[in-house]
Structure formats: structure tokens, C-alpha cells
N, C-alpha and C positions, 0 to 999 in steps of 0.2 A: 245614671245607670252604671252599675259596676260590672266588670268582667269577672266571671268566676275563676278562681285559682285553678290552674291545671292540676289534674290528678297525677299520680306517679307514672302512669302509662304515658300520658301526654308529655310529661317532663322528659321521659326517656326518649321519646320521638324527637322533641326539640333539641335534646343534647346530642343526638346521633349525628356524626359527621358523615353526611351522605356522599361526600367526595370519595371516601374509602369504598363505599358500595359501588359507585360508578367505575372506579378504577378496577375493582375486583371483577365486576361484570365484564368490563372490556377485556381483561385478561382471560376470563373464561370463554368469551366470544372468540378471541384470537386462538385459544387452544382448539376450539371447535373447528375453526377454519383450517388450522394446521392439520387437523385430523381428517380432513376431506381432501385427499391428494388430487392434484390435477386441475383444480379450479383456478380461475384467473386471480382470485383474491389471495390464494396461498402464496403467490410470488411476491406479495407486498406486505406480508406480515413481519412482525418484529424479528423473527428467527432468521430472516434473510440478511440481516444487517449487523450481526454480531455473534458473540460466542454463546450468549444465553438466549432463552426464549420466554414465552408467556408463562411457562410453568414456574420459572424463577420469580417472575413478577407476582404471580398468584401467591406463592408461599411467603414471600417477603411481606406482601400486603396482609396476608392472613396473620402473621406475627404482629403487625401493627394493629390490626383490628382486635386481636385478643387483648392487647394492652389497653386499647380504648374501652373495650366492653367490660373487662374484669380487673384491670390493673388497680384502680382505686377501691374496688370492692374487696380485694384480697387482703383483708386485715383481720386481726383477731376478732372472732365473733361472726365474721362473714365468709370465712374461707370454705366452710363445708358447703354452704349454699352455692358459692361461686364454682366450687369443684363439681358439684352435681349438675350445674347448668352446663359446664364445659363437657362433661361426660354425656349429658343428654344430647348435646349438639353432635358429639361424635357418634352417638347412636343413630341420630337422624341421617347423618352422612353415610353410615354403614348401610342402613336400609335403602337409602337412595341409590347407593352403588349396586346393591343386589337387584333392585328393581330395574335400573338402567341395563345391567348385564343381561337380565332375562329378556327385556324388550329387544336389545340388540340381537340376541340369539334368535328370538322369534322372527325378527325382520330378515335376518340372513336365511333362516329356514324357509320363510315365505318366498324369498327370491329364488331359492334353490328349487322349490316345488312349482311355483306358479309361473316363474319366468324361465324355467328349464335351465337354470344355471347351477348345476351341482358343484361347480368349483367354488361357489360362495362358501360352502361348508369346510373349505380348507384354509380359509383366510382368518386373520386376526385371532389366531389361537383357538378357533372353534373346533378344528379337526380332532384334537384329543377328546373332546366331549362326545363326539360321534363314535369314537373307538373305545372309550373307557368311561362310560357314562357315570357309574356309581362313584368312582374315585374322583372324577373331575367335578362332579356336583358337590362333593364334600370339600374339594379344593376351592370352589367358588364361594361357598358359605364361610370358609375359614380364611378367605382372601389369599390362599396359596395359589389359586389359578385365576389370573386376571386376563381379560381379553385385551387385545391390542387396542391402543388409544383409550383405554378405560382404566388409567392408573392414577389419576390425580386425587380422586376422592379417598382411596385407601390410605395414601400417605397423609392426607390432611386429617383424616379421622385418627390415625395413629398419633399425629402431633398433638391433636386436641386431648387425647387420653393422657398424654404426658404433660400437657400444658400447665396443670396446677403446680407440678414440681418446678417447671421452668419459671413460672411467675414468681413463686416463693423465693427461689434461689436468686433470680435476677433482681428482684425487689430489694433484697438485703445486700447482696454482693455482686453487683453487675459485672465488674471487671473479672473477678475470679470465675463467675458463671460463664462468661463468654470464653475464657481461657479453657475451661473444662469442656464446653461445647465444641470449641475448635479442636481440642485434642481428640474428642470422640469422633468428629468428622475425619480427622487425619488417620486415626487408627482403623476406623471402618473402611476407609479408602485404600490404605496400604495393604491390609490383610483381607480385603474383600469380605467384610462381615456385613450381612444383611439378612432380613427374614427370608427363609427359603420358599421356593415354589413347591406346590404339591398338586398332583402327583408327578408332574413333569420336573425334570432337573432345572436347576438355575435359581436365580434370586429375584426378588421384587425388582421391577423395572425402575421405580423411584424408591431409593432406600431411605427410610425415615431416619436411620442413624446418621446419615450424611446430611439430609435436607433439614434436620433440626437446627443446624448451625445457622443457616440463612433465616429460618423462622425466628430463632432467638436474637439474631441481629436486629430484625424488625421490632421484636418485642422490647428489647433493651432500649432501642432508640426512642420508641414512643413512650415508654415508662419514664425515661429521662425528661422528655418534653412535658409529660403530664405533671411532673413534679416541679415545673417551673424552669427547667433547663432549656437549652436551645441547641440546634445543630448549626455550628458556625459556618458561614459561607466564606471560605478561605480562597482567595484568588488563585493561589498556587495549586491547591487541591482541585479547584474547579477546572483549571487549565489541564492538570494531569488527567482528570476524569475525561475531559473532552478529547484529549490526545488518545487515550486508551480506547474510547468508543469509536473514534475515527479509524484508528489502527485496526481494531477488530473488524470493522466493516470492510476494510480493504483486504484483510487476511482471509475472510471467508469467501472472497471472490477471487482468490489467487490459488496457484497450484499448491501452496502450503497447507491449505485446508484439506482435511481428510487423513492427515498423519495421526496414527493412533497415539503416539507419545513422542516426546523429543528428548534427546540426550540420554536415552535408556532410563529415564526417571520413571517412578511409579505413575500409572495413568492418572491417579488423583492429583498429582503435582504437575506433570508435564503433558497431559492429554486434555481431551475435551469431552470426557465421558459424562453422560447425563445421570446414569444410575448413582454414581458416587459423587456427583456434583464437583467435577474436577476444578482445580484452582482457577484456571483462566475464566471460567464461567462466573465465579463469585465476584471478582472486582468489576466484571462487566455490568452485571445487574446493579451493583452498588454505584458504579459510575453513572449509569443511566438515571438512577434514582436521585443521585446527588444533584 
């Protein structure tokens, strides 16, 4: 008796690295726990022991997963299909974000009405919706108005929209691509360039122009591995990474934590800002990953 050959769908399932799915799910679960303040679990999540948190882990893993899913397919003759798949995925994320936003608003409205907690309508950026409904609804649809704790999917969708260009550039010129990506991160951070909020003032909480650098680091690393390369385990680098992680864990539990920036440097260099992915956060997540 012979075993039938697996079809294309089965082969894709067999080839899928489920470890990435597990790690990304853990990152999302940790983000969820972090976004429910006051629970006993929140005190033990990753963010309490270093400069970065689960959002950095999620974006880095997302770059790796894009390389795994589309890196080998992004070749002449297959680029259009791969691009459409990435954009379709971005569309799914956009719809998911809108649905989640509406559900969250409904839950807070229900709490305000049935639990007699009107103050719920002043939390997590819902109050502008109550005061300026038409403009804020337009902002929700255009991603210019994001509820508090609902910021990860918009940046991920934006990164997926740009992912075809990232994959193409990184595939052919990985080092120049990362240099350009790093310069974009630096320029966006120094001059505070980010998608604007609407109708409220301000910028996106997670700036895709900054977070693309971490995404591209994950993308470039996995494309390198997919082509037969390897990430060398250097004892000196491993030791330096360990020292940095331990030092960060001590730092965040010391009086030093909370300083906006050091030595009057731009926040993106000398601070711990999450919007622009400040420099200390980058080596922390990379050290943990290493």
C-alpha cells in the first residue's frame, strides 16, 4: 500500500515552522496581559525585566515570519502573487483592527450603561468619540484615531503593506538595505516623523517608520538563514548580550528608570521612548533573541 503524495496545501503545512507561530502567539498573549493593568500576571511579564517588551518581540518575529513565508517565493515570476498575498494579509489585519476597535467601544459603552460607570467612556481614548463622533469615526477608519492598547495591528498592517519593497531590497542588497532602514529609523526618531493622528493631535503610538528597522532586522536575518547562512554563536557576543540583558533588568528597577533621556541626547538615542523605538530598546530585544 502506497501513501499518496501530499498536495500543495499539505506541503505548505508540513513546511511551516510552527515554532514561529508559538512564539508570536506568546508575544500576543503577553501584550494582552500587559494591557490589563493591575493583574498579578502583569507583574511577571517580559516588560518588567528590561528595556523592551512583547511588542518588540512580536515585530521581530513578524519580520522573521515574512521571510519564511515569502522570502523564497519573491522571485521573478512570483513577485506579483507574493505581493498580493502580503497585501491581502494586511487587509485582514486592518479589518481585524476595526472589528476589535468596535467591540472594545461597545464593551466600554455597555459598562457605562449597565454597570453605571460613566467614567469608562473617558478611558483609552474613547472620550473624543463621544464628543466628536463624525470626525473620530473617520479617524478610526483611516487609523488616525487608535484606542489605547489597540496599536499593534495598525503598525503590523503598515509594515506588511511595505513588506514587498523590504523583501526585494533585502534579498538583493541586505547590508545597504539595513543601512537605509537604520537611517530611516534615525531620521524619523530625531525629527519626530510619524503618521499623524486624526482628529486629535499627536502621532501614532507605534511609528511604522521607526519599527520597520526591527522588522527588517528579523527579515534580513531569516533570509540569510534561508539561503544557507547561519547566525554565528560568538561567545563574546553571547556574553555581551547577557550582560546587557542583566544590566537592563537592574536598570528598570532602579531610580535611573523613568528618565526621559540622558545627556540631552535626542530621545531616540538616549531615551526609552516606545513610539520611536529608542536605541536602548533595540539591542535589548536583539540580545534576548540572540
